[in-house]
N, CA, C and O atoms as CSV, one atom per row, in Angstrom:
chain,resi,resn,atom,element,x,y,z
A,1,MET,N,N,-5.400,-21.564,5.471
A,1,MET,CA,C,-5.147,-20.336,6.228
A,1,MET,C,C,-4.167,-20.604,7.364
A,1,MET,O,O,-3.359,-19.742,7.712
A,2,ASN,N,N,-4.241,-21.807,7.943
A,2,ASN,CA,C,-3.331,-22.141,9.033
A,2,ASN,C,C,-1.888,-22.197,8.541
A,2,ASN,O,O,-0.977,-21.763,9.246
A,3,LEU,N,N,-1.678,-22.718,7.357
A,3,LEU,CA,C,-0.338,-22.787,6.775
A,3,LEU,C,C,0.217,-21.388,6.529
A,3,LEU,O,O,1.392,-21.125,6.784
A,4,LEU,N,N,-0.633,-20.496,6.034
A,4,LEU,CA,C,-0.199,-19.124,5.766
A,4,LEU,C,C,0.210,-18.419,7.049
A,4,LEU,O,O,1.242,-17.749,7.081
A,5,SER,N,N,-0.581,-18.557,8.105
A,5,SER,CA,C,-0.234,-17.904,9.375
A,5,SER,C,C,1.029,-18.518,9.973
A,5,SER,O,O,1.812,-17.813,10.610
A,6,MET,N,N,1.238,-19.820,9.779
A,6,MET,CA,C,2.455,-20.456,10.276
A,6,MET,C,C,3.676,-19.907,9.532
A,6,MET,O,O,4.711,-19.649,10.146
A,7,LEU,N,N,3.557,-19.725,8.199
A,7,LEU,CA,C,4.678,-19.209,7.426
A,7,LEU,C,C,4.982,-17.761,7.786
A,7,LEU,O,O,6.146,-17.365,7.831
A,8,VAL,N,N,3.938,-16.964,8.044
A,8,VAL,CA,C,4.150,-15.552,8.367
A,8,VAL,C,C,4.803,-15.402,9.730
A,8,VAL,O,O,5.606,-14.490,9.929
A,9,ASN,N,N,4.475,-16.279,10.672
A,9,ASN,CA,C,5.006,-16.161,12.030
A,9,ASN,C,C,6.344,-16.859,12.221
A,9,ASN,O,O,6.959,-16.721,13.279
A,10,ASP,N,N,6.811,-17.605,11.224
A,10,ASP,CA,C,8.064,-18.348,11.360
A,10,ASP,C,C,9.245,-17.437,11.035
A,10,ASP,O,O,9.318,-16.912,9.924
A,11,PRO,N,N,10.164,-17.237,11.964
A,11,PRO,CA,C,11.300,-16.339,11.675
A,11,PRO,C,C,12.231,-16.870,10.596
A,11,PRO,O,O,12.857,-16.084,9.885
A,12,VAL,N,N,12.336,-18.197,10.458
A,12,VAL,CA,C,13.208,-18.764,9.431
A,12,VAL,C,C,12.691,-18.392,8.043
A,12,VAL,O,O,13.476,-18.067,7.152
A,13,VAL,N,N,11.384,-18.441,7.863
A,13,VAL,CA,C,10.793,-18.072,6.577
A,13,VAL,C,C,11.011,-16.586,6.307
A,13,VAL,O,O,11.296,-16.194,5.175
A,14,MET,N,N,10.877,-15.760,7.345
A,14,MET,CA,C,11.062,-14.325,7.161
A,14,MET,C,C,12.509,-14.009,6.771
A,14,MET,O,O,12.748,-13.172,5.900
A,15,PHE,N,N,13.487,-14.684,7.421
A,15,PHE,CA,C,14.887,-14.467,7.047
A,15,PHE,C,C,15.155,-14.961,5.630
A,15,PHE,O,O,15.948,-14.360,4.905
A,16,SER,N,N,14.506,-16.046,5.232
A,16,SER,CA,C,14.698,-16.561,3.873
A,16,SER,C,C,14.168,-15.573,2.847
A,16,SER,O,O,14.838,-15.281,1.857
A,17,PHE,N,N,12.953,-15.052,3.082
A,17,PHE,CA,C,12.394,-14.072,2.154
A,17,PHE,C,C,13.224,-12.790,2.157
A,17,PHE,O,O,13.402,-12.167,1.111
A,18,GLY,N,N,13.725,-12.397,3.307
A,18,GLY,CA,C,14.564,-11.202,3.384
A,18,GLY,C,C,15.859,-11.376,2.605
A,18,GLY,O,O,16.274,-10.481,1.868
A,19,GLY,N,N,16.490,-12.522,2.770
A,19,GLY,CA,C,17.718,-12.809,2.028
A,19,GLY,C,C,17.474,-12.885,0.542
A,19,GLY,O,O,18.281,-12.407,-0.255
A,20,LEU,N,N,16.353,-13.490,0.166
A,20,LEU,CA,C,15.996,-13.576,-1.244
A,20,LEU,C,C,15.751,-12.192,-1.830
A,20,LEU,O,O,16.149,-11.916,-2.962
A,21,ALA,N,N,15.101,-11.324,-1.068
A,21,ALA,CA,C,14.848,-9.966,-1.542
A,21,ALA,C,C,16.155,-9.205,-1.727
A,21,ALA,O,O,16.297,-8.453,-2.691
A,22,ILE,N,N,17.114,-9.388,-0.814
A,22,ILE,CA,C,18.407,-8.713,-0.933
A,22,ILE,C,C,19.155,-9.207,-2.168
A,22,ILE,O,O,19.721,-8.408,-2.913
A,23,VAL,N,N,19.158,-10.521,-2.387
A,23,VAL,CA,C,19.848,-11.089,-3.553
A,23,VAL,C,C,19.217,-10.588,-4.841
A,23,VAL,O,O,19.932,-10.226,-5.775
A,24,LEU,N,N,17.882,-10.561,-4.907
A,24,LEU,CA,C,17.217,-10.077,-6.115
A,24,LEU,C,C,17.468,-8.591,-6.337
A,24,LEU,O,O,17.591,-8.149,-7.479
A,25,ALA,N,N,17.546,-7.818,-5.261
A,25,ALA,CA,C,17.828,-6.392,-5.400
A,25,ALA,C,C,19.241,-6.177,-5.949
A,25,ALA,O,O,19.447,-5.324,-6.813
A,26,ILE,N,N,20.210,-6.945,-5.452
A,26,ILE,CA,C,21.581,-6.827,-5.947
A,26,ILE,C,C,21.657,-7.239,-7.415
A,26,ILE,O,O,22.328,-6.584,-8.212
A,27,CYS,N,N,20.966,-8.331,-7.772
A,27,CYS,CA,C,20.976,-8.786,-9.164
A,27,CYS,C,C,20.349,-7.758,-10.095
A,27,CYS,O,O,20.877,-7.487,-11.173
A,28,SER,N,N,19.224,-7.186,-9.681
A,28,SER,CA,C,18.585,-6.198,-10.546
A,28,SER,C,C,19.427,-4.935,-10.660
A,28,SER,O,O,19.430,-4.292,-11.710
A,29,TYR,N,N,20.148,-4.564,-9.589
A,29,TYR,CA,C,21.042,-3.410,-9.673
A,29,TYR,C,C,22.145,-3.662,-10.692
A,29,TYR,O,O,22.448,-2.791,-11.508
A,30,TYR,N,N,22.749,-4.851,-10.650
A,30,TYR,CA,C,23.824,-5.137,-11.591
A,30,TYR,C,C,23.317,-5.207,-13.023
A,30,TYR,O,O,24.020,-4.775,-13.937
A,31,VAL,N,N,22.111,-5.740,-13.249
A,31,VAL,CA,C,21.539,-5.760,-14.601
A,31,VAL,C,C,21.366,-4.327,-15.093
A,31,VAL,O,O,21.737,-4.010,-16.223
A,32,TYR,N,N,20.804,-3.459,-14.247
A,32,TYR,CA,C,20.630,-2.050,-14.622
A,32,TYR,C,C,21.976,-1.391,-14.889
A,32,TYR,O,O,22.120,-0.654,-15.864
A,33,TYR,N,N,22.975,-1.651,-14.024
A,33,TYR,CA,C,24.298,-1.046,-14.144
A,33,TYR,C,C,24.955,-1.438,-15.463
A,33,TYR,O,O,25.469,-0.578,-16.177
A,34,PHE,N,N,24.943,-2.743,-15.794
A,34,PHE,CA,C,25.604,-3.190,-17.014
A,34,PHE,C,C,24.875,-2.705,-18.254
A,34,PHE,O,O,25.518,-2.308,-19.226
A,35,ILE,N,N,23.541,-2.727,-18.245
A,35,ILE,CA,C,22.795,-2.257,-19.414
A,35,ILE,C,C,23.061,-0.774,-19.641
A,35,ILE,O,O,23.227,-0.342,-20.781
A,36,LYS,N,N,23.103,0.013,-18.559
A,36,LYS,CA,C,23.361,1.446,-18.686
A,36,LYS,C,C,24.741,1.701,-19.281
A,36,LYS,O,O,24.892,2.538,-20.171
A,37,HIS,N,N,25.745,0.982,-18.791
A,37,HIS,CA,C,27.103,1.199,-19.288
A,37,HIS,C,C,27.299,0.677,-20.700
A,37,HIS,O,O,28.081,1.244,-21.463
A,38,ILE,N,N,26.600,-0.400,-21.063
A,38,ILE,CA,C,26.683,-0.898,-22.432
A,38,ILE,C,C,26.080,0.121,-23.392
A,38,ILE,O,O,26.625,0.357,-24.470
A,39,GLN,N,N,24.952,0.728,-23.005
A,39,GLN,CA,C,24.342,1.732,-23.877
A,39,GLN,C,C,25.223,2.970,-24.003
A,39,GLN,O,O,25.357,3.523,-25.095
A,40,GLU,N,N,25.827,3.413,-22.894
A,40,GLU,CA,C,26.723,4.576,-22.951
A,40,GLU,C,C,27.949,4.282,-23.809
A,40,GLU,O,O,28.423,5.150,-24.541
A,41,ASP,N,N,28.461,3.052,-23.717
A,41,ASP,CA,C,29.643,2.692,-24.492
A,41,ASP,C,C,29.313,2.609,-25.979
A,41,ASP,O,O,30.118,3.017,-26.816
A,42,SER,N,N,28.150,2.090,-26.311
A,42,SER,CA,C,27.804,1.995,-27.726
A,42,SER,C,C,27.463,3.353,-28.314
A,42,SER,O,O,27.610,3.540,-29.522
A,43,GLU,N,N,27.010,4.318,-27.503
A,43,GLU,CA,C,26.725,5.655,-28.013
A,43,GLU,C,C,28.017,6.443,-28.266
A,43,GLU,O,O,28.072,7.276,-29.170
A,44,SER,N,N,29.043,6.179,-27.473
A,44,SER,CA,C,30.269,6.959,-27.611
A,44,SER,C,C,31.108,6.516,-28.805
A,44,SER,O,O,31.954,7.279,-29.272
A,45,HIS,N,N,30.892,5.294,-29.314
A,45,HIS,CA,C,31.689,4.813,-30.455
A,45,HIS,C,C,31.063,5.125,-31.770
A,45,HIS,O,O,31.617,4.784,-32.815
């Protein structure tokens, strides 16, 4: 429990998780974007 409270209160850990969340959000957006456009392109041909 002490380790968990130390990780929650550490600003470096919070910035790391925040940066990781931003990177994962951007990656998932691009996966959605490319899959959507690939499906639209294959339907039009």
